Structures are given as C-alpha cells and as structure tokens.
C-alpha positions in Angstrom: 0.2 0.1 0.1 1.0 3.6 -1.0 0.2 5.9 1.4 0.5 10.2 1.1 3.6 10.8 3.5 6.8 13.2 3.7 9.1 10.2 3.1 7.5 10.4 -1.0 10.8 11.5 -2.9 8.6 14.1 -4.8 7.0 15.8 -2.0 10.4 16.4 -0.1 11.6 17.8 -3.6 8.0 20.0 -3.4 9.0 20.5 0.0 12.4 21.8 -0.3 11.3 24.8 -2.8 7.7 25.5 -1.3 8.2 25.3 2.5 10.4 27.9 3.6 8.6 30.3 1.3 5.4 29.4 2.9 6.5 29.5 6.2 7.8 32.7 6.1 5.2 34.2 4.3 2.6 32.2 7.0 4.8 33.7 9.9 4.2 37.0 8.4 0.4 36.9 7.6 -0.2 35.3 11.2 1.4 38.8 12.6 -0.3 41.2 10.1 -3.3 40.4 8.5 -4.1 36.8 10.5 -6.2 35.3 8.2 -4.2 32.4 7.4 -1.8 32.3 4.2 -3.9 30.6 1.3 -2.2 26.9 0.7 -0.3 26.9 -2.4 -3.3 25.3 -5.0 -3.1 23.0 -8.4 -6.0 22.3 -10.3 -5.5 19.5 -13.0 -8.0 20.0 -16.1 -8.2 18.3 -19.4 -10.1 15.9 -21.2 -11.2 12.6 -20.3 -8.4 9.9 -20.3 -5.8 12.5 -21.6 -3.4 11.5 -18.4 -4.5 14.1 -15.4 -4.1 12.0 -12.6 -1.1 10.2 -14.1 0.3 13.7 -14.1 -0.7 14.3 -10.2 1.2 10.9 -9.7 4.4 11.8 -11.2 4.3 15.5 -9.3 3.6 13.9 -6.3 4.7 10.0 -6.3 0.8 9.7 -4.3 -0.9 6.6 -6.2 -3.9 9.0 -7.7 -6.2 6.1 -9.2 -5.9 5.8 -13.0 -8.0 3.9 -15.2 -7.8 2.9 -18.8 -10.5 3.9 -20.4 -12.9 6.7 -18.3 -10.5 8.1 -15.5 -11.5 10.3 -13.0 -15.3 9.6 -11.8 -15.5 12.5 -9.6 -13.3 15.4 -7.9 -10.7 13.9 -5.9 -8.9 16.8 -3.4 -5.7 16.3 -1.6 -5.2 18.8 1.4 -1.7 18.8 2.9 -0.7 20.5 5.5 2.7 21.2 8.0 1.5 20.4 11.7 3.3 19.0 14.6 0.9 16.6 14.9 -0.1 13.6 11.9 -3.6 13.2 11.2 -5.5 12.3 8.6 -9.3 12.4 7.4 -11.4 12.3 4.5 -15.4 13.5 3.5 -17.2 13.0 0.6 -19.5 15.6 -0.8 -22.7 14.3 -2.6 -25.4 15.8 -4.0 -28.2 15.5 -7.1 -27.2 15.7 -11.0 -28.0 19.6 -11.1 -24.8 20.7 -9.2 -21.1 19.9 -9.6 -19.8 18.5 -6.3 -22.7 18.6 -4.3 -23.6 20.5 -1.0 -24.1 17.5 1.2 -20.8 16.8 3.4 -20.3 13.3 5.3 -17.0 11.9 6.4 -16.0 9.0 4.7 -17.3 6.2 6.5 -14.3 3.4 8.3 -15.3 0.3 9.3 -12.4 -2.4 10.4 -10.0 -3.3 8.0 -11.3 0.4 5.5 -8.8 1.8 3.7 -6.3 4.6 6.0 -7.2 8.1 4.1 -3.8 8.2 3.9 -4.2 5.4 1.1 -5.7 7.6 -2.0 -6.2 4.6 -4.0 -8.1 2.9 -1.1 -10.1 5.9 -0.1 -11.0 6.6 -3.4 -12.2 2.7 -4.0 -14.3 2.9 -0.7 -15.8 6.7 -1.4 -17.0 4.7 -4.9 -19.0 2.1 -2.4 -20.2 4.5 -0.5 -21.7 6.5 -3.8 -23.0 3.3 -5.2 -20.7 3.9 -8.3 -20.1 0.2 -9.2 -20.5 0.7 -13.4 -17.1 1.5 -14.6 -18.8 3.9 -17.1 -20.7 6.0 -14.2 -19.2 9.7 -13.8 -20.6 11.4 -11.0 -19.0 15.1 -10.9 -22.0 16.2 -8.7 -19.7 14.0 -6.3 -16.5 14.8 -4.4 -13.6 13.2 -2.4 -11.4 15.1 -0.2 -8.6 13.7 1.9 -6.9 16.0 4.6 -3.8 14.4 5.5 -1.2 16.7 7.8 2.0 16.2 9.7 5.3 17.8 10.8 6.8 16.2 7.3 4.4 17.8 4.9 4.3 20.8 2.7 1.4 22.8 2.7 -0.3 22.2 -1.0 -3.8 21.7 -2.0 -4.3 19.4 -5.2 -7.4 18.8 -7.1 -8.0 15.8 -9.3 -11.0 16.9 -11.9 -12.8 14.3 -14.1 -12.3 14.9 -17.4 -14.0 17.2 -19.7 -16.2 15.6 -22.8 -16.6 18.0 -25.6 -18.6 15.5 -27.4 -21.7 15.2 -25.2 -23.0 12.0 -27.7 -20.2 10.3 -25.6 -21.4 10.6 -22.7 -25.1 11.9 -20.4 -24.9 15.7 -21.4 -26.0 16.8 -18.1 -22.6 14.8 -16.7 -20.6 16.8 -19.5 -21.8 19.8 -18.2 -21.0 19.8 -14.8 -17.7 18.1 -15.2 -17.1 21.7 -17.5 -18.4 23.6 -14.6 -16.5 21.8 -12.0 -13.0 23.0 -14.5 -14.4 26.3 -14.9 -15.2 26.9 -11.3 -11.7 25.8 -10.7 -9.9 28.0 -13.3 -11.8 30.8 -11.9 -10.1 31.2 -8.9 -7.1 33.4 -9.0 -5.4 31.4 -6.6 -5.3 28.3 -9.0 -2.4 27.2 -11.3 -3.6 25.5 -13.3 -2.3 22.6 -15.1 -3.8 22.2 -18.9 -3.1 18.3 -19.8 -3.3 17.5 -23.3 -2.9 14.0 -25.0 -0.5 13.7 -27.8 -2.5 10.1 -28.6 -5.5 12.1 -30.3 -3.3 14.8 -32.1 -3.4 18.6 -31.9 -7.2 18.7 -31.4 -6.9 18.0 -27.9 -5.5 21.3 -27.8 -8.9 23.0 -27.1 -8.7 22.9 -23.5 -6.3 26.0 -23.8 -9.3 28.0 -25.2 -11.2 27.4 -22.1 -8.2 28.5 -19.6 -7.4 31.7 -21.8 -11.2 32.7 -21.0 -10.1 32.6 -16.9 -6.7 33.3 -17.3 -6.4 35.6 -20.6 -2.8 36.6 -19.8 -1.4 33.0 -19.3 -0.1 33.7 -15.9 -1.4 30.9 -14.4 -1.6 27.9 -16.7 1.2 25.6 -17.5 0.4 23.3 -20.5 1.4 19.9 -19.9 1.6 17.0 -22.9 0.8 13.5 -21.8 1.3 10.3 -23.7 4.0 11.7 -26.3 4.8 8.0 -26.5 1.5 6.9 -27.9 1.4 9.6 -31.0 0.1 8.4 -34.2 2.4 10.2 -36.6 5.7 11.7 -37.0 4.1 14.9 -38.2 2.2 14.7 -34.8 5.5 14.2 -32.5 7.1 17.3 -34.3 4.1 19.1 -33.9 3.7 18.5 -30.3 8.1 18.9 -29.8 7.8 22.6 -31.4 4.7 23.0 -28.4 7.0 21.8 -25.7 9.2 24.1 -26.7 6.8 27.0 -26.6 8.0 28.1 -29.2 4.3 27.8 -31.2 3.0 31.3 -31.3 -0.7 30.1 -31.5 -0.1 28.5 -28.2 2.2 30.1 -26.4 1.7 30.7 -22.6 3.5 32.9 -20.1 4.5 29.7 -17.8 5.7 27.7 -20.6 4.8 24.2 -21.6 6.2 20.5 -20.0 6.4 17.3 -21.3 5.8 14.1 -19.8 5.9 10.1 -20.7 2.7 8.6 -18.6 3.5 5.0 -17.3 2.0 2.5 -19.6 -0.5 -0.6 -18.3 2.0 -3.0 -17.7 4.3 -0.3 -16.1 1.7 0.9 -13.2 3.5 -1.5 -11.1 6.6 -0.8 -11.2 8.4 1.8 -8.7 8.5 5.7 -9.1 12.1 5.9 -9.3 11.7 3.4 -12.3 8.8 5.3 -14.0 11.3 8.6 -13.7 14.5 6.5 -15.3 12.6 5.2 -18.0 11.0 8.1 -19.1 14.3 10.0 -19.1 15.7 7.3 -21.5 12.3 8.0 -24.1 13.1 11.5 -24.3 16.5 11.0 -25.4 15.3 10.1 -28.5 14.4 12.9 -31.4 12.3 14.7 -32.1 11.6 14.9 -27.8 15.2 15.5 -27.6 15.1 19.0 -28.8 12.7 19.8 -26.4 14.5 22.0 -23.6 15.7 19.7 -20.2 14.0 21.6 -18.0 10.8 21.3 -20.1 10.6 17.3 -19.9 10.5 15.1 -17.3 8.4 14.2 -13.9 11.6 15.8 -12.1 12.0 18.7 -14.1 8.2 19.3 -13.7 8.3 19.5 -9.8 11.2 22.2 -10.2 9.2 24.2 -12.3 6.1 23.7 -10.4 7.5 24.6 -7.2 9.1 27.7 -9.0 5.2 28.6 -10.3 4.1 28.2 -6.9 6.3 30.3 -5.0 5.5 32.9 -7.4 2.0 32.4 -6.5 2.6 33.0 -2.7 4.6 35.9 -3.7 1.5 37.7 -5.0 0.7 37.9 -1.4 3.3 39.6 -0.7 2.2 43.6 -1.5 -1.0 43.2 0.5 1.3 42.0 3.8 3.9 44.5 3.3 1.5 46.8 3.6 -0.1 45.3 6.3 3.4 44.8 8.1 3.7 48.7 8.1 0.4 49.5 9.1 1.2 46.9 12.1 4.2 49.1 12.7 3.1 51.8 12.1 0.3 51.0 14.9 3.3 49.4 17.4 5.2 52.6 17.0 1.9 54.3 18.2 1.5 52.2 21.0 5.1 52.3 21.8 5.1 56.1 21.5 1.7 56.4 24.0 4.2 54.9 26.7 6.5 57.7 26.8 10.2 57.4 26.9 11.8 55.0 29.6 12.8 57.8 32.7 15.0 56.1 35.6 17.0 59.2 36.9 16.2 62.6 37.6 18.8 63.7 34.8 17.0 61.9 32.4 13.7 63.4 33.6 14.7 67.1 33.5 16.2 66.7 30.3 12.7 64.8 28.4 10.9 68.0 30.1 12.9 70.4 28.8 12.1 68.9 25.2 8.4 68.5 26.1 8.3 72.3 26.8 10.0 73.5 23.7 8.3 71.3 21.6 5.0 72.1 23.7 5.9 75.6 22.6 6.2 75.2 19.0 2.9 73.4 18.9 1.5 76.1 20.7 2.4 79.2 19.0 1.6 77.7 15.7 -2.0 77.1 16.5 -2.3 80.3 17.7 -0.9 81.8 14.6 -3.0 79.7 12.6 -0.4 78.0 10.9 -1.3 74.2 11.0 1.8 72.4 8.4 2.6 70.4 11.4 1.7 67.0 11.3 0.2 67.2 14.9 -2.8 69.6 13.5 -4.2 67.0 11.2 -2.8 63.5 12.2 -5.0 61.2 13.8 -5.7 60.4 17.9 -6.5 57.6 19.6 -8.2 59.7 22.3 -10.3 62.9 22.7 -11.4 65.2 25.3 -13.7 67.6 26.2 -17.2 68.3 25.7 -16.6 70.4 22.5 -16.6 68.8 18.8 -13.7 66.7 18.2 -10.1 66.9 19.2 -9.0 67.0 15.2 -11.1 70.6 15.5 -9.5 72.0 18.7 -6.1 71.1 17.9 -6.2 73.8 15.1 -6.9 76.4 18.4 -7.1 79.8 16.4 -9.5 78.5 14.2 -11.6 76.9 16.7 -11.8 80.2 18.9 -12.9 82.0 15.9 -16.1 80.2 15.1 -16.2 79.8 18.9 -16.3 84.0 18.8 -18.4 84.2 16.1 -21.3 81.7 17.7 -21.1 83.9 20.6 -21.8 86.9 19.0 -24.6 85.6 16.7 -26.0 84.1 19.9 -25.9 87.5 21.8 -28.0 88.6 18.9 -30.5 86.3 18.7 -30.7 85.4 22.5 -29.3 88.5 24.4 -32.6 90.3 24.8 -34.7 88.5 27.7 -38.7 89.6 25.4 -39.4 90.9 22.6 -42.5 92.7 21.3 -45.0 90.8 19.1 -44.4 93.8 16.4 -40.4 95.6 15.9 -39.1 97.0 19.0 -36.2 98.4 17.9 -33.5 95.8 18.9 -31.2 93.6 17.6 -31.9 89.9 16.8 -34.5 89.5 14.2 -34.6 86.6 11.9 -30.7 85.3 11.8 -29.3 82.2 9.5 -27.3 80.1 11.6 -24.1 79.2 9.5 -23.9 75.3 9.3 -20.1 75.1 10.6 -21.6 77.1 13.8 -24.5 75.4 14.6 -22.5 72.6 16.6 -21.5 75.6 18.7 -24.7 77.3 19.1 -26.2 74.2 20.2 -24.3 74.6 23.4 -26.2 77.6 24.2 -29.4 76.2 26.7 -31.0 79.6 27.4 -34.2 80.1 26.2 -35.3 82.1 23.4 -36.9 85.4 24.0 -40.5 85.8 25.0 -42.9 87.2 22.9 -45.0 90.1 24.7 -48.0 92.4 23.7 -46.9 95.6 22.9 -50.0 97.4 24.3 -49.8 95.5 26.9 -45.8 96.4 27.3 -46.3 100.2 27.0 -49.4 100.4 29.5 -46.4 99.1 32.3 -44.1 101.9 31.0 -46.5 104.4 30.9 -47.3 103.3 35.0 -43.6 103.0 35.4 -43.2 106.6 34.0 -45.4 108.0 36.2 -43.5 107.0 39.9 -39.7 107.1 38.0 -37.7 109.3 35.7 -37.2 108.5 32.4 -33.6 107.4 32.8 -34.4 105.1 35.6 -37.0 103.8 33.4 -34.4 102.9 30.5 -32.0 101.3 33.0 -34.6 99.0 34.8 -35.8 97.9 30.9 -32.3 97.7 29.8 -31.2 95.4 32.6 -34.0 93.3 32.5 -33.6 92.9 29.0 -29.8 92.5 29.3 -29.9 89.9 32.1 -29.0 86.7 29.8 -25.7 88.5 28.9 -23.9 87.1 32.0 -25.7 83.2 31.1 -24.5 83.6 27.7 -21.2 84.8 28.3 -20.2 82.3 31.0 -21.0 79.8 28.5 -18.9 80.8 25.8 -16.0 81.6 29.0 -16.5 77.8 29.2 -16.3 76.6 26.0 -13.3 78.8 25.1 -11.7 77.5 28.4 -12.6 73.7 27.5 -11.6 74.2 24.0 -7.9 75.3 25.2 -8.0 72.7 27.5 -8.6 69.8 25.4 -6.0 71.7 22.8 -3.3 71.5 25.5 -4.3 67.7 26.7 -3.7 66.5 22.9 -0.5 68.8 22.5 0.8 67.2 25.9 -0.8 63.6 24.8 1.1 64.0 21.3 4.5 64.9 22.7 4.8 62.0 25.7 2.2 59.8 25.1 -0.7 58.4 26.8 -0.3 55.1 28.7 2.7 56.6 31.3 3.5 58.2 34.2 4.8 61.4 32.6 1.7 62.5 31.2 -0.1 62.2 34.5 2.4 64.4 36.1 2.3 67.1 33.6 -1.0 67.5 34.2 -1.3 67.8 37.5 1.7 70.1 37.6 1.6 72.0 34.9 -1.9 72.3 33.4 -4.4 71.7 36.2 -2.9 74.4 38.5 -3.0 77.3 35.2 -6.7 76.6 34.1 -7.6 76.8 37.9 -5.9 80.1 38.2 -7.5 81.5 34.9 -10.7 80.4 35.8 -10.8 82.4 39.0 -9.2 85.5 36.8 -12.1 84.8 34.3 -14.6 85.1 36.4 -13.5 88.0 38.3 -12.9 89.6 34.4 -16.6 88.8 33.3 -17.9 90.4 36.7 -15.8 93.7 35.7 -17.2 93.7 32.6 -21.0 93.5 33.5 -20.4 95.8 36.5 -21.2 98.8 34.5 -24.6 97.6 32.9 -25.8 95.9 36.3 -25.0 98.7 38.7 -23.7 101.9 36.9 -24.9 104.5 35.3 -26.2 103.9 31.6 -26.7 106.6 30.3 -24.3 107.2 27.6 -22.4 110.5 27.3 -20.7 110.5 23.5 -21.9 113.4 21.3 -22.7 111.1 18.1 -24.9 109.0 20.5 -26.8 111.9 22.1 -27.3 113.3 18.4 -28.4 110.2 16.9 -30.6 109.8 19.9 -32.4 113.4 19.8 -33.3 112.4 15.7 -34.6 109.2 16.7 -37.0 111.0 19.4 -37.5 113.8 16.3 -38.6 111.0 14.1 -40.8 109.6 16.3 -43.1 112.6 17.5 -43.2 113.7 13.6 -45.2 110.6 12.9 -46.7 109.4 16.4 -46.7 112.4 18.9 -49.8 114.6 17.3 -51.8 112.0 17.4 -51.2 110.0 20.4 -51.5 110.9 24.1 -48.6 112.1 26.2 -48.2 109.3 28.2 -48.0 106.7 25.2 -45.8 109.0 23.3 -43.5 109.3 26.5 -43.3 105.7 26.5 -42.8 105.1 23.2 -39.4 107.7 23.5 -38.5 105.2 26.4 -38.8 102.3 24.5 -36.6 103.9 21.4 -33.7 105.5 23.9 -33.3 101.9 25.7 -33.1 100.0 22.5 -30.9 102.6 20.8 -28.6 102.2 24.1 -29.1 98.3 24.0 -28.1 98.2 20.6 -25.1 100.0 21.3 -23.7 98.4 24.3 -24.2 94.9 22.9 -21.3 94.5 20.4 -19.2 96.8 22.7 -20.0 93.9 25.3 -19.7 91.0 23.1 -15.9 92.4 22.2 -14.8 93.0 26.1 -15.7 89.6 26.4 -13.9 87.8 23.6 -11.1 90.6 24.1 -10.1 91.8 27.2 -11.7 88.3 29.0 -10.7 84.9 26.6 -8.0 87.0 24.8 -6.4 88.1 27.6 -6.9 86.1 30.4 -6.4 83.1 28.9 -4.9 83.0 25.5 -2.2 85.0 25.8 -1.2 83.4 29.1 -1.4 79.6 27.8 2.8 80.3 27.1 3.2 79.9 30.8 1.7 76.7 30.9 4.9 74.8 30.1 8.3 76.7 29.8 11.9 75.3 29.6 12.4 77.9 32.5 9.9 76.7 34.6 11.2 73.3 34.2 14.4 73.9 35.0 13.1 75.9 38.2 12.2 72.6 39.4 14.6 71.2 42.1 14.9 67.0 42.2 12.1 66.1 44.5 9.6 68.0 41.8 11.3 66.1 39.2 11.5 62.4 41.3 7.9 61.4 40.1 8.6 61.9 36.5 11.5 59.4 36.7 9.6 56.5 38.6 8.1 53.9 35.6 6.5 51.0 37.3 7.1 47.2 36.1 4.1 46.8 34.1 4.9 49.9 31.8 8.5 48.5 31.3 7.1 45.1 30.1 4.8 46.3 27.9 7.4 48.4 25.9 9.7 45.3 25.7 6.9 43.4 24.1 6.1 45.8 21.7 9.5 46.2 20.9 10.2 42.6 20.7 6.7 42.4 18.1 8.1 45.5 16.3 11.2 43.9 15.4 9.6 40.5 15.1 7.6 41.6 12.1 10.3 43.5 10.0 12.3 40.1 10.8 9.4 38.2 8.9 9.2 40.8 6.1 13.2 41.0 5.6 12.9 36.7 5.5 10.0 37.2 2.6 11.9 39.7 0.8 14.9 37.2 0.5 13.0 34.7 -0.8 12.4 37.3 -4.1 16.3 37.4 -4.5 16.5 34.1 -4.9 17.8 33.0 -8.4 15.2 30.1 -10.6 16.8 27.1 -11.7 14.7 26.6 -15.1 14.3 29.0 -17.5 10.6 29.3 -17.5 9.1 32.9 -17.3 7.1 33.4 -14.1 4.1 35.7 -14.0 6.0 38.9 -12.3 8.3 40.9 -14.6 11.6 40.8 -13.0 12.3 44.5 -12.6 8.8 45.2 -10.9 9.6 42.4 -8.4 13.2 44.0 -8.0 11.8 47.1 -7.5 9.4 45.8 -4.8 12.3 44.3 -3.3 14.1 47.3 -3.4 11.4 49.2 -1.3 10.8 46.9 0.9 14.5 46.4 2.1 14.9 50.1 2.5 11.4 50.8 4.7 12.6 47.5 6.8 16.0 48.7 7.1 
C-alpha cells in the first residue's frame, strides 16, 4: 500500500522548494493580517483519459487512481498541511445531478479493515462504494472526495484532480458533460489556482481545445502551465514534431507565459513499477528525437516538480504587496503604542532632559496653533483619544480657527438670545431673523438659554406708562435695559467655558502627542503644570466677567458720547413727527423711553460682546497659555519635584519590551520574505512577475524594513 507521507521523494522535492517560502510568508501573515495564508493550490484540467491523474502521480508520487478508459469519476482533492501532529481524515460531498460537487458533506465511513485515508487509492475505492458507483462507466461530477493529511514532514499543498471534460456530449450523458465543465471552470476562475492544462499527444493537436477554456479565466496566461502527456502514443511523425514544437513554447498560437512541459505516462504494464524506475524510463525516452529537441528543463517529472515549485512560489509572492502593506500598518500601530508609553526614564537627570524637550515642543505647537499655522503633522494626524465636551479634538487642535468659530457663535447668540423679551411687532432691538451658518450650528447648540419671550406691545406700553408715573425717564430706561440684558451673564459664561474647555483640550492633546498617553509622565505634567494653570485662569476669568458686567448691572447707563446723543435726538424727533401728534402724551413718553432703551441696547451689545472676546478670553486665557509649560519653569524644578517623572512601573516596562519585540519580529519576517524574492530560478520558464517589478518591490521593502 502506497500512503501519503513526507517520505515520498517527490513530496520531499516540492517541500524543499515550497516549505521555506510558505513558512516565512505564513509567519508574516500570522503577525499582520491573521487570516491564514492560502495554501498553494493546483488544479489539473483536461479531457477524459488525457492522463491528468498520471500527471499528479508523477508530480507527487501519490498514487492517484488511474484507469485505462474513463479515468476520474468525481472530484478528488488532496489537502496537505504541515503541522506538529500527524493526522488524516476524509469526507465526501454528495448532491443531485443539478450541481457539481454537491453541498451535502459527510465523513468517509471507516470500518475495520477499511483503507487509511493516507492510502488515496483505497479512499477512492471506499468512496466509490459509499456513493454506489459500481458501474465503471458512471461519471458522477456531482460528488467529491476530500482527503486531508497533516504532519510535521508534509508540505502545505492543495491538489485537485477533476473529472475529464468531454467536448462531444453524445459520448457522455449531456448533463454530466456540463457539470464536468462547470467543475473545471470553477477551479480555473479561482485566482489562487495554478492551472495544469493537460493535453494528450495520443489524439493529435485537436486536444488543445482545453487552452481556449483556460484562456477564458487566465487571459494573460499567468497561471496556466501546459502539460503534454502520452508522447509515446502519438500516431504519426507529424504529430510528434508538432507536439515537440509546442513543448518548446515556440508555437505562437499555443504559446503560454509559463510555458509547456512534456511527460511520459506510465504504460498499463508499467503501473506496478516504482516511481524511480518510472522517472528513469521517462528520461531514456526523451533522449530520442524529436523529444530530445525539447529543452531539458521542459521535460520529465523531476523538472516538472522543480518548475511547479517555482511557479507555486510565485503564487505565494503575489500576496507580498498586501502583506507588506499590512506589516507597515502594524508597525506604525505598534510605534504609536510605543510612543504612548513615553520615553523610558529612570533618573532625575533623564526626567529633566525629557521635560525640557517636552516644554520646547509644546511651545512650538502652541505658537503655531495661535497664529493659525497648521503645517505640523500634529494638526491633521489622527489621535486615539479625545477630550472635552466640545467637538472632536481634531477641530480643537486647530485652536485659532476653533476660537474664531466660538467667537462667531457667541456673537450670533448674543444677537438672537441676548434680549429677554421681544414685542409682537418691532421693538427696535437687534436679533431679527438670523440664519445660523452650518459650521456654527453645533457650537450654537451648546447655549441652552431659551429664546426671547414675546409680549403684546399694548400691554407692555401700559406697564411702561405706569412706571413713568412714579420714576424718572432715565431710571425707567435703566430698569428696562437691565431686564432685557439679564441673559448676558449666562451667555458670556457659556462662551468663556467653551473657550476654556477648547484651550484645555488643545493643551491635553498637545501633551499627549508629545509624551504619549499610557505612561506616568502625562499624569504628572497635567497635575503639575496644566491643572493649576486652568484653576488660576478660571478665577481670573470669573473676576473679569464681573468687571465687564458691573457697568451694565450697577453703573449709570446714560452714555455721554456726542454722536450717540445726536443719534438719539434724531430718533426721538422722527418718532414725534409720526406718533406724538396723534398719540396721548403718556403713550408718546413710553414710546420715547422704549426707543431710547433700544438704541442704547444696540450700542451696548457689540461693546460687551467684544469685551468678553478680547478682554476676558484673549487677554486672561489665550495670551497666558504660553506660561503653562516653559523651559525656564522646568529648569527651576528641584530633584524632589522631578522624582515622580523618573519613576516608571514594571507594567509599563514590560509592555514597552513586548511592543519592541513584536515590532522587531514583524520587520524580521518581512525581511525573510523579501529574501525569497532575491533567489534565482533554476528553470528558464517565465514567471508571472516581470523581473523589473520584482526587483523594485524588493528594493522598496528592504529600504523600509531598514
């Protein structure tokens, strides 16, 4: 009994070629994509009885069942894997005649005395019995046998032997013929499959029809290797010369990018000879003309294994661009995690040196942010954390732009929500229909103050008339103004809080960008420098706001500017010419009071708004941010102050070491994969990679890995 194992000479040869490449690429895949590198896959297609199974037997020394007439009855797949533990199992798929290789899966029954799955011929015979295919003429493409064998000495390989295609449907049940062709097309359509297009010299050049089907799914011929079988059975000298010419890959009509190969199959009497005897008999046969004209690397089983090993290597190489991209992304992610841990610090002097660099970098980022220069990568690179309740940190990092938007939103809200009440008809106060720009909508929504309430004009005028009867005009104007401006403090407080929150978020993002996040330095910097600054500034801002409000809440409101007085007198004169002649004196006085108040409100509103923006936010907060962390402050720290910065936990040390090891291993795996591309090729066949492209990819990967 011939079983599938790593001691078979052909598998040893293939493993020598494939196993190192697949191992290194699989290691890189395991450390990056983690999806499992696809096995090198081979599908043998051709007409019925063209010698497909014999080709596989010659390639692998696995005894695929060979029959004189009808050949493979159903799909037979052998999946080899390299694992520490040897294991073998088999399953069959069954279905009705409407689908190729059916969808019902069941294990291959194994009773006492049944063949081991490693004995492929025995497994096929056992599957044939289970499927009830006793008639030698029964083709069953709707069934399939899948044998999986794993072990420490096996190469990773997926081999598929398909039922032969019959072009003449009268010779076979038409439905079976269609299913056989569907099976072949399904395999050829898989971009990971290397196609062995087998043609038999026994029946002449007409058997080359399989090439048309292969070109349908591999138009460039990058995955198709032509194999000529049964050259000893060619019917005429013309046929022998024709196939010898095709094998040399010089026939323009049948030229393939991967070329051709020629094999001599076992003859029926020679089925029992050893594989070594078979290879020797074959080599002697090819010494005779016209087969001796075929290049040595394009004839014989031994050279076919060598060529196929190189071709399968090339199929593995195709995954390199994706793997190298994944490796680069993984290394960048690891570098980010490494940066988040901060620099390793163990002494006070190391901590002082580190903090000087942190302070210098912080000053650079802050200065750029405040002058609106966002060319540094900090301003547009992604961050893995965000702080604050204001919009995303990527917007806050562009601090000057953010402050401009906050100021614009504040000015807009002061106009629309600054007045407490609004009369049903125009009262002369600013804040009519105002459209909120789209980019300010989210900021405006932070102001939770209600919209001005609407009052009936007649009722409101009656209240003003009653007030005028017991108070001076100036007192009534002041009272009404302060009622209308009662929202200002709340709105200004919200604006200051938003600016303060944005500034603090910027500072935290900058510090994180400089020192990382998963380390003790960040916490110490925030605790020692950032938090005290914002506590002090918050108190100053609160005092400044009360100072700016004091005149409007407690001071004498009548302005003394000549321009305002002239403007106010003109407004009163206009009101008298339109209303006073027709209205009672009390109502006219109330109208005049309302007009005076509205004009003063409209004059005071932009002044207060500008004062909050400039005197409070800009002077008390923004202009002082440079004092948060300076080189001078760092140099003034004594050893006791710096001691917390120099203390690092064992957990962080271990995480840093693990990241460094993983990053090194990925680069090492990538370098190992790149070295395979530098290997020379034993055969003269042309691979699907243009040599120049391969060289450029190798050089680029080498430069990046270094």
